[in-house]
C-alpha positions, 0 to 999 in steps of 0.5 A: 811310437805311434803307427804312421800307416794302417794297422791290420788285425788278423786272427790267427787261431780262434778258440772256437767261440768268437766269430771272425766279426766278433774278433775284429769288433773286440780288436777294433779299439786300441785300449781293448787291444792293450787290455788283451795284451796285458792279460795274455802276459799275466799269470794271474788275475790283474787288479783293474787299477794295475791294468789301467796303469799299464794301459795309461803308460802304453798310451802315454809312452811312459813307464808305469811308475811315471803314471799319475793318478789323474792320467790313470783315472780316465782310463780306469773309468772307461775300462770299467764302464765300456771296455771290460763289459764289452770283453766280458760280453764276448766271453773274453774276460771275467770281471770280479767287481767285488775283488776289483780284478779281471782275468782272461777266460779260456777263450782269450787264452786260445785266441792267438792274435797277430797285429801287423803294424806298418810304418810309413816306409814298410810294406805288408808281408803279402806284398813282399811275397808277391814281389819276391815271386815276381823277381823269381819268375823274371829271373827264370824267364831271363834264364830261359830266354838266354838274356845276356848276363843270365845265359850262364845260369841254369833253371836249377840255379834259379830254383835254388835262389828262389827256395833260399829267398823264400826260406829266409823270408819265411823264417824272418816273417815267423820271427817278426810275427811272433814278436807281433802277437799280443802278449808275446812282448813287454809292450804291445806290438803297436808300440814296438820300437824300430830296430 
């Protein structure tokens, strides 16, 4: 599924070497994000042919077994000529051209990347929390002013509601955020299916 709204890339934790601008530069290309996702899931170096098969499958929305050689050839070529050298230049991967394999460096393993993919009817979490805070403040003002329907509530009731709402929201945000990290799910976050 292709995102219908903007994709926000936020580095959560940086291993220490890449600047924020470099992280954004690396993540600015979807194919590189797919490579990073595959490498973060791999337990050993990946053959570039296998890597290009996974990237092609994700781009085309098919299973890796359904990828044809003609489809994979272009991805393989651009990975070798453009994307892998770029990632190697940033010390994110190591490419062994003789063995035709690529592996993540400690820099990539220390990079925890969260991709917030928004569909057309979704709002970013930051805006959600602002709205929730607005509801809590409005409720508190209604209770303080003795507004009919709210006069029976106490400030403590509003506090309990607010703490509960923010707690549940934070827990949901945490669970959804873990699924939206590169390398944490079978498919990249950009391709997650709506539930």
